[in-house]
SEMIRO-580174 format. One record per residue (C-alpha): x, y, z; chain; residue number from 0; residue in one letter. Coordinates in steps of 0.2 Angstrom, whole numbers, plus 2048, in hexadecimal, padded with zeros to 3 digits. Layout:
# SEMIRO-580174
    px    py    pz   chain   resi   resn
     X     Y     Z       A    NUM      A
...
***
This chain:
# SEMIRO-580174
    px    py    pz   chain   resi   resn
   ADB   CCD   281       A      0      M
   AE7   CBE   27E       A      1      L
   AEF   CC0   28F       A      2      S
   ADE   CC0   298       A      3      L
   AD8   CB1   28E       A      4      A
   AE8   CA8   292       A      5      K
   AE6   CAD   2A5       A      6      R
   AD5   CA5   2A5       A      7      L
   ADA   C96   29A       A      8      G
   ACA   C99   28F       A      9      I
   AD1   C8E   281       A     10      A
   AD5   C80   28D       A     11      E
   AC4   C80   294       A     12      I
   ABC   C7F   283       A     13      I
   AC7   C71   27D       A     14      N
   AC2   C66   28C       A     15      T
   AB0   C67   285       A     16      H
   AB2   C64   273       A     17      I
   AAC   C55   269       A     18      K
   AB5   C4D   25A       A     19      P
   AB2   C54   248       A     20      P
   AA3   C4E   23F       A     21      R
   AA5   C40   233       A     22      R
   AAD   C46   223       A     23      G
   AB4   C55   22A       A     24      V
   AC7   C55   22D       A     25      R
   ACE   C5C   23D       A     26      E
   AD5   C6D   23D       A     27      R
   AE6   C6F   244       A     28      K
   AEC   C81   242       A     29      T
   AE3   C86   252       A     30      L
   AD9   C7B   25E       A     31      S
   AC7   C7E   261       A     32      V
   AC9   C88   270       A     33      G
   AD7   C93   268       A     34      D
   ACC   C96   259       A     35      T
   ABD   C9B   264       A     36      L
   AC8   CA7   26E       A     37      V
   ACE   CAF   25D       A     38      M
   ABC   CB1   258       A     39      A
   AB8   CB9   269       A     40      A
   AC6   CC5   268       A     41      I
   AC0   CC9   256       A     42      G
   AAE   CCC   25C       A     43      R
   AB5   CD8   269       A     44      A
   AC0   CE2   25F       A     45      L
   ABA   CE1   24D       A     46      H
   AA8   CD9   24B       A     47      P
   AA8   CD2   23A       A     48      T
   AA3   CC1   231       A     49      S
   AAE   CB2   233       A     50      K
   AB2   CB4   220       A     51      R
   ABA   CC5   224       A     52      R
   AC2   CC1   234       A     53      W
   AD3   CBC   22C       A     54      A
   AD4   CCD   223       A     55      R
   AD3   CD6   233       A     56      W
   ADE   CCA   23D       A     57      A
   AEC   CCD   230       A     58      R
   AED   CDF   235       A     59      Q
   AEF   CDA   248       A     60      T
   AFC   CD1   252       A     61      T
   AF1   CC2   255       A     62      L
   AFB   CB7   249       A     63      G
   B0C   CBD   24F       A     64      K
   B08   CBB   262       A     65      L
   AFF   CAA   260       A     66      Y
   B0A   CA2   252       A     67      G
   AFE   C9F   244       A     68      F
   AF9   CA6   233       A     69      D
   AE8   CAF   234       A     70      P
   AE4   CAB   222       A     71      V
   AE2   C99   226       A     72      K
   AD3   C9D   231       A     73      L
   AC6   C9E   224       A     74      T
   AB3   C9E   227       A     75      S
   AB2   C8B   224       A     76      Q
   AC0   C89   231       A     77      Y
   AB6   C92   23E       A     78      F
   AA6   C89   239       A     79      W
   AAF   C78   23B       A     80      D
   AB6   C7D   24C       A     81      Q
   AA6   C84   252       A     82      M
   A9D   C74   24D       A     83      D
   AA7   C6A   25A       A     84      R
   A9F   C73   269       A     85      L
   A8E   C6D   26F       A     86      D
   A81   C79   276       A     87      I
   A80   C6E   286       A     88      E
   A93   C71   289       A     89      S
   A92   C84   289       A     90      I
   A8A   C85   29A       A     91      A
   A98   C7B   2A1       A     92      S
   AA5   C85   299       A     93      I
   A9D   C95   29F       A     94      E
   A9C   C8F   2B1       A     95      A
   AAF   C8A   2B1       A     96      E
   AB3   C9B   2A9       A     97      L
   AA9   CA5   2B5       A     98      S
   AB1   C9B   2C3       A     99      R
   AC3   CA0   2BD       A    100      R
   ABD   CB2   2BB       A    101      V
   AB8   CB3   2CD       A    102      L
   AC7   CAA   2D3       A    103      K
   AD4   CB4   2C8       A    104      T
   ACD   CC5   2C9       A    105      F
   AC3   CC5   2D9       A    106      G
   AB3   CCB   2D1       A    107      V
   AA5   CCF   2DE       A    108      S
   A95   CC5   2DC       A    109      T
   A8B   CCF   2E9       A    110      E
   A81   CD8   2DC       A    111      S
   A7C   CCF   2CC       A    112      L
   A72   CD7   2BE       A    113      Y
   A67   CCD   2B2       A    114      Y
   A5F   CD3   2A2       A    115      D
   A5A   CCC   291       A    116      V
   A5A   CD4   280       A    117      T
   A58   CCD   26E       A    118      N
   A62   CCE   25E       A    119      F
   A5A   CCD   24D       A    120      F
   A61   CC1   23F       A    121      T
   A5E   CBF   22D       A    122      F
   A5A   CAC   22E       A    123      I
   A4E   CA7   220       A    124      D
   A3C   CA4   226       A    125      S
   A3C   C93   21E       A    126      R
   A4B   C8D   228       A    127      N
   A45   C80   233       A    128      D
   A56   C7B   23A       A    129      R
   A56   C8A   246       A    130      C
   A4A   C8A   254       A    131      D
   A51   C99   25E       A    132      L
   A4E   CA6   251       A    133      A
   A3C   CAA   252       A    134      Q
   A32   CBA   24E       A    135      R
   A2E   CC5   25D       A    136      G
   A2E   CD7   263       A    137      K
   A40   CDD   25F       A    138      N
   A48   CEB   269       A    139      K
   A50   CF2   259       A    140      Q
   A3F   CF3   250       A    141      K
   A43   CE4   244       A    142      R
   A33   CDB   248       A    143      N
   A33   CD5   236       A    144      D
   A43   CCA   239       A    145      L
   A46   CBA   243       A    146      R
   A4F   CBD   254       A    147      Q
   A56   CB4   263       A    148      F
   A58   CBA   275       A    149      Q
   A67   CBA   280       A    150      I
   A65   CBB   293       A    151      G
   A75   CC0   29D       A    152      M
   A7B   CC1   2AF       A    153      L
   A88   CCE   2B2       A    154      V
   A90   CD4   2C2       A    155      S
   A90   CE6   2C8       A    156      R
   AA2   CE4   2CB       A    157      D
   AA9   CE8   2BA       A    158      G
   A99   CE3   2B1       A    159      W
   AA1   CD2   2AE       A    160      V
   A96   CC5   2A6       A    161      P
   A95   CB5   2B0       A    162      L
   A87   CAC   2A7       A    163      W
   A7D   CAD   297       A    164      A
   A6F   CA3   28F       A    165      R
   A66   CA4   27E       A    166      L
   A53   CA3   27C       A    167      Y
   A47   CA2   26E       A    168      R
   A43   CB3   266       A    169      G
   A30   CB2   269       A    170      N
   A31   CB1   27C       A    171      H
   A30   CC0   286       A    172      N
   A3A   CC4   296       A    173      D
   A2D   CBE   2A2       A    174      V
   A2C   CAD   29A       A    175      S
   A3E   CAB   299       A    176      T
   A42   CAF   2AC       A    177      L
   A3D   C9F   2B3       A    178      P
   A49   C95   2A8       A    179      E
   A56   CA3   2AB       A    180      G
   A54   CA3   2BE       A    181      L
   A56   C90   2BF       A    182      K
   A66   C91   2B5       A    183      A
   A6D   CA0   2BF       A    184      I
   A6A   C96   2CF       A    185      C
   A73   C87   2C7       A    186      Q
   A81   C93   2C2       A    187      Q
   A83   C9A   2D4       A    188      C
   A83   C88   2DA       A    189      K
   A91   C84   2CE       A    190      E
   A9B   C94   2D4       A    191      L
   A98   C90   2E6       A    192      S
   A8E   CA0   2E8       A    193      I
   A81   CA0   2F6       A    194      L
   A70   CA8   2EF       A    195      P
   A6D   CB1   2FF       A    196      E
   A7E   CBA   2FD       A    197      R
   A79   CC0   2EC       A    198      V
   A6D   CCF   2E7       A    199      T
   A65   CCC   2D6       A    200      L
   A60   CDC   2CD       A    201      V
   A54   CDC   2BE       A    202      M
   A48   CE7   2B6       A    203      D
   A35   CE7   2B5       A    204      K
   A33   CDD   2A5       A    205      G
   A38   CCD   2AE       A    206      N
   A2B   CCE   2BC       A    207      I
   A1A   CC5   2BD       A    208      S
   A10   CBC   2CB       A    209      N
   A18   CAB   2C7       A    210      K
   A29   CB3   2C6       A    211      N
   A27   CBB   2D7       A    212      W
   A24   CAA   2DE       A    213      R
   A34   CA3   2D6       A    214      L
   A3E   CB1   2DB       A    215      L
   A39   CAF   2ED       A    216      D
   A3D   C9C   2EC       A    217      E
   A4E   C9F   2E5       A    218      S
   A55   CA6   2F5       A    219      G
   A5D   CB5   2EC       A    220      F
   A5C   CC7   2F2       A    221      G
   A55   CD1   2E5       A    222      Y
   A52   CE3   2DF       A    223      V
   A46   CE6   2D1       A    224      T
   A3A   CF3   2CA       A    225      S
   A27   CF3   2C6       A    226      L
   A1C   CFE   2BB       A    227      P
   A18   D0E   2C5       A    228      P
   A06   D0E   2BF       A    229      G
   A03   CFD   2C8       A    230      Q
   A07   D06   2D8       A    231      Y
   A01   D17   2D5       A    232      A
   9FB   D19   2E7       A    233      D
   A0E   D1A   2EB       A    234      Y
   A16   D21   2DB       A    235      S
   A0B   D30   2DA       A    236      T
   A0C   D37   2EB       A    237      R
   A12   D49   2EE       A    238      S
   A24   D4C   2EF       A    239      L
   A22   D53   300       A    240      Q
   A20   D41   306       A    241      E
   A31   D3C   2FF       A    242      F
   A41   D3C   309       A    243      K
   A52   D41   304       A    244      S
   A60   D34   302       A    245      C
   A72   D33   2FC       A    246      L
   A74   D26   2EE       A    247      V
   A86   D21   2EA       A    248      P
   A8B   D26   2D8       A    249      D
   A7B   D2F   2D6       A    250      V
   A7A   D3D   2E3       A    251      G
   A6B   D44   2ED       A    252      Q
   A5A   D3C   2E9       A    253      M
   A49   D3C   2F1       A    254      K
   A40   D2C   2F3       A    255      C
   A30   D25   2FC       A    256      L
   A33   D15   306       A    257      R
   A25   D09   30C       A    258      T
   A20   CF7   30E       A    259      R
   A13   CF1   301       A    260      A
   A0A   CE1   2FC       A    261      T
   A11   CDB   2EB       A    262      V
   A0C   CCB   2E4       A    263      A
   A04   CC6   2F4       A    264      G
   A13   CC9   2FF       A    265      K
   A19   CD8   309       A    266      E
   A29   CE0   301       A    267      R
   A33   CEF   302       A    268      T
   A2E   CFC   2F6       A    269      L
   A38   D0C   2F1       A    270      I
   A32   D1A   2E6       A    271      V
   A41   D25   2E0       A    272      P
   A3E   D36   2D8       A    273      D
   A4A   D39   2CA       A    274      S
   A4B   D4B   2C3       A    275      P
   A56   D45   2B5       A    276      S
   A49   D38   2B0       A    277      L
   A3B   D45   2B1       A    278      R
   A45   D51   2A6       A    279      D
   A47   D43   299       A    280      G
   A35   D3E   29A       A    281      Q
   A2F   D50   298       A    282      L
   A3A   D52   289       A    283      R
   A32   D42   281       A    284      G
   A21   D49   285       A    285      L
   A25   D5A   27D       A    286      N
   A2B   D51   26D       A    287      Q
   A1A   D47   26D       A    288      Q
   A10   D57   26F       A    289      L
   A18   D60   261       A    290      Q
   A10   D55   254       A    291      A
   A00   D55   25D       A    292      V
   9FF   D68   25F       A    293      L
   A03   D6B   24D       A    294      F
   9F5   D5F   248       A    295      G
   9E9   D68   253       A    296      L
   9EE   D79   24E       A    297      T
   9EC   D74   23B       A    298      H
   9DB   D6D   23F       A    299      L
   9D6   D7D   248       A    300      E
   9DB   D88   239       A    301      H
   9D3   D7D   22C       A    302      S
   9C2   D7D   236       A    303      L
   9C3   D90   238       A    304      A
   9C5   D92   226       A    305      N
   9BA   D84   21F       A    306      A
   9B2   D86   20E       A    307      K
   9A6   D78   210       A    308      R
   99C   D6F   21D       A    309      R
   9A3   D60   226       A    310      R
   99B   D53   231       A    311      P
   99F   D53   244       A    312      G
   9A3   D41   245       A    313      E
   9B0   D43   237       A    314      Q
   9B9   D50   241       A    315      I
   9B8   D46   251       A    316      E
   9C1   D38   248       A    317      R
   9CE   D44   242       A    318      Q
   9D1   D4A   254       A    319      I
   9D2   D39   25B       A    320      A
   9DF   D34   24D       A    321      K
   9EA   D43   252       A    322      I
   9E9   D3E   265       A    323      L
   9EB   D2B   262       A    324      K
   9FA   D22   26A       A    325      G
   A01   D31   274       A    326      T
   A00   D38   285       A    327      L
   9F7   D47   27E       A    328      A
   9E6   D40   283       A    329      R
   9EB   D42   295       A    330      R
   9F0   D55   292       A    331      L
   9E5   D5C   284       A    332      L
   9D3   D62   285       A    333      R
   9C8   D68   277       A    334      Y
   9B7   D6E   273       A    335      E
   9AF   D6B   262       A    336      L
   99F   D76   260       A    337      T
   994   D79   250       A    338      E
   993   D8B   24A       A    339      D
   981   D90   24F       A    340      K
   980   D9C   240       A    341      Q
   987   D90   233       A    342      R
   981   D7E   234       A    343      S
   98F   D71   230       A    344      G
   99D   D7D   235       A    345      Y
   9A7   D7A   245       A    346      W
   9B1   D84   252       A    347      Q
   9BF   D7A   259       A    348      F
   9C8   D80   269       A    349      D
   9D6   D76   272       A    350      W
   9E1   D79   281       A    351      W
   9EE   D70   28D       A    352      I
   9E7   D6B   29E       A    353      D
   9F4   D73   2A9       A    354      V
   9EE   D69   2B8       A    355      D
   9F1   D58   2AF       A    356      A
   A02   D5E   2A8       A    357      Y
   A07   D62   2BA       A    358      R
   A01   D51   2C1       A    359      W
   A0B   D48   2B3       A    360      L
   A1A   D53   2B6       A    361      R
   A1A   D52   2C9       A    362      D
   A12   D42   2CE       A    363      R
   A15   D36   2BF       A    364      V
   A25   D3A   2B6       A    365      Y
   A36   D37   2BE       A    366      G
   A2F   D29   2C9       A    367      R
   A34   D17   2CA       A    368      R
   A2E   D09   2D5       A    369      V
   A3C   CFE   2DD       A    370      I
   A37   CEE   2E6       A    371      V
   A43   CE3   2F1       A    372      S
   A44   CD6   2FE       A    373      N
   A52   CDF   307       A    374      H
   A48   CE7   315       A    375      A
   A58   CEB   31F       A    376      A
   A60   CF5   311       A    377      W
   A60   D07   311       A    378      L
   A56   D10   303       A    379      S
   A66   D17   2FB       A    380      E
   A6D   D06   2FA       A    381      D
   A5E   CFF   2F1       A    382      L
   A5D   D0D   2E5       A    383      I
   A70   D0B   2E1       A    384      W
   A6E   CF9   2DE       A    385      A
   A60   CFC   2D2       A    386      Y
   A69   D0A   2CA       A    387      W
   A76   CFE   2C3       A    388      G
   A69   CF6   2B8       A    389      Q
   A6B   D04   2AC       A    390      S
   A7E   D00   2AB       A    391      E
   A7A   CEE   2A9       A    392      A
   A70   CF2   29A       A    393      E
   A7F   CFA   292       A    394      L
   A86   CE9   290       A    395      V
   A79   CE5   283       A    396      F
   A7A   CF6   27B       A    397      R
   A8D   CF3   27A       A    398      Q
   A89   CE2   271       A    399      M
   A7F   CEB   264       A    400      K
   A8D   CF8   261       A    401      D
   A94   CF4   24F       A    402      P
   AA5   CFB   254       A    403      E
   AAA   CF0   262       A    404      F
   AA3   CE0   26A       A    405      L
   A93   CDE   25F       A    406      A
   A8A   CCE   25E       A    407      L
   A85   CD2   24C       A    408      R
   A89   CCE   23E       A    409      P
   A85   CBC   241       A    410      Q
   A83   CB1   232       A    411      F
   A7E   CA1   23A       A    412      H
   A6E   C98   237       A    413      W
   A6E   C89   243       A    414      T
   A6B   C89   256       A    415      D
   A7C   C82   25A       A    416      Q
   A85   C8E   250       A    417      K
   A7B   C9D   257       A    418      I
   A7F   C96   269       A    419      W
   A92   C95   265       A    420      V
   A92   CA6   25C       A    421      H
   A8A   CAE   26B       A    422      S
   A95   CA5   277       A    423      F
   AA4   CAD   26E       A    424      C
   A9C   CBE   26F       A    425      C
   A9A   CBC   282       A    426      V
   AAC   CB7   284       A    427      V
   AB2   CC6   27A       A    428      G
   AA7   CD1   285       A    429      Y
   AAE   CC9   294       A    430      L
   AC0   CCC   28F       A    431      L
   ABC   CDE   28B       A    432      A
   AB3   CE0   29C       A    433      A
   AC2   CDA   2A5       A    434      L
   ACD   CE7   29D       A    435      I
   AC1   CF5   2A2       A    436      R
   AC0   CEE   2B4       A    437      R
   AD3   CEE   2B5       A    438      H
   AD4   CFF   2AD       A    439      A
   AC8   D06   2BA       A    440      R
   AD2   CFF   2C8       A    441      Q
   AE1   D09   2C0       A    442      M
   AD8   D19   2C0       A    443      G
   AD2   D19   2AD       A    444      Y
   AC1   D21   2AB       A    445      T
   ABE   D1E   298       A    446      E
   AB0   D13   292       A    447      G
   AB2   D02   28B       A    448      L
   AB3   D08   279       A    449      N
   ABF   D16   27D       A    450      A
   ACA   D09   286       A    451      L
   ACA   CFD   277       A    452      L
   ACE   D0C   26B       A    453      K
   ADD   D11   277       A    454      M
   AE4   D00   276       A    455      L
   AE3   CFE   264       A    456      T
   AF0   D0D   263       A    457      E
   AFD   CFF   267       A    458      L
   B05   CFA   257       A    459      R
   B15   CF1   252       A    460      I
   B20   CF5   243       A    461      V
   B2D   CEA   23A       A    462      L
   B3E   CF2   23B       A    463      R
   B4D   CEE   231       A    464      S
   B5E   CF3   239       A    465      E
   B6A   CFD   22E       A    466      I
   B7B   CF5   22E       A    467      R
   B8B   CFC   227       A    468      R
   B94   CEC   227       A    469      R
   B90   CDE   21B       A    470      V
   B83   CD1   221       A    471      G
   B71   CCE   223       A    472      R
   B67   CDC   22B       A    473      R
   B5E   CD8   23B       A    474      R
   B4B   CDA   239       A    475      I
   B40   CDA   248       A    476      Y
   B2F   CE0   24F       A    477      W
   B2F   CF0   259       A    478      Q
   B21   CF8   263       A    479      L
   B1D   D0A   25E       A    480      E
   B1D   D18   26A       A    481      E
   B0C   D1C   271       A    482      T
   B03   D25   27F       A    483      D
   B0B   D21   290       A    484      P
   AF9   D1E   297       A    485      A
   AF6   D11   28A       A    486      V
   B07   D09   28D       A    487      M
   B03   D08   2A0       A    488      K
   AF3   CFF   29D       A    489      L
   AFA   CF4   290       A    490      Y
   B09   CEF   29B       A    491      Q
   AFE   CEB   2AA       A    492      S
   AF3   CDF   2A0       A    493      L
   AFF   CD6   294       A    494      V
   B08   CC5   298       A    495      L
   B1A   CC4   295       A    496      P
   B18   CB7   287       A    497      E
   B0C   CC3   27E       A    498      Y
   B16   CD3   280       A    499      T
   B1A   CDE   270       A    500      L
   B2A   CE5   277       A    501      G
   B2F   CF6   27E       A    502      T
   B2E   D07   277       A    503      T
   B3E   D0E   270       A    504      P
   B47   D1B   27B       A    505      T
***
């Protein structure tokens, strides 16, 4: 990671945008601001922890030896003082220059770019008025009781390398943040000399509204996005006999329906792919929902059949509605509640599953997506393949919530400026890891990102003392341990000579 950071000149880019220390704060000289933030980024990538615990981890690594500093000197206060010297406004310029170097140095393709937004909860106090980013909203990790902020990120399909990131307030949704994000993406493409018409922007249905359709058309980007199938049921619920087969790269044979439809007042290409794997997953979810409902209905049936006292019918109807509330069971279950003619106030309850409704849900609703694009000349399989990458792009955010590697949390900052800089370090850490994965893929490695990072952590050095029979000082030196040849091959292809740890003994 040091080698990749050196090749990109990350520290030098950062150092050109820093400001002088605040009055009363002495300038830190162990490492520059850029070097300090690179150390923070590597720490976030390999061992997400607080700034207070960073030195404890770094002492067990080769960072201090390779970079020539004592990790103990990088206290939490040291990090905070260095982070304080980077303005929020400077981060966009740094990201633009860094992305420019990534494209030039590694030749990352920008033909397909994926945009998505997620949120991260914090433990910032509700009474803290120094932070505007952290607001309460619908949290994707179900922590609606905590303040959160959002991150929008643009990644390339080529290696899933991040090229742009932006923070939003936590009480905004994806639809409301897209106009600002789209404007910034256009500016970023201009900075990188990327023509919008040569880019296909891929996003999910959570970003789309009538206003955003107009902005997307005006941007000049090619785009592939999705829409809720229920809004276009005339197409999404058609018989599978109307679908045609196509061969989608990396996916295999699929059936899809292709047509032209009016979406937001403009005719666009509409694709409805039918996914058996998606259908199987949705059916498993439905069966899980039905288990609790069927148990409740069976229990009610037995209790009414063996009732010892009279019950009003309205009370039973409310109980049935409570059992069926908030599930798909209402679409599938039918029931009859009739009063016993021989015993007033006692009831007979019968229920069953509507087979026709189940078949409709299984064959005409489940497994269907609706994909919309302005690429009228593209083949159906190309449009599906482009959108299929959205699930891979979402793994970027899932990775940034993985506590083992590359996690954005824990973050113990309570001002907007510190949250911006902290998030910037996390994105830089992910960038370095993504470049390692991209490089490994080109060499034939098939492991995931976590597995690759675990592989490379097997590289260790030991301090050796040479045994001498003659009188004199023993020679003490560092030696790289023997390790797996596959790990050594990847390591040697990445590391610069100035950061090499040596060769394995023969």
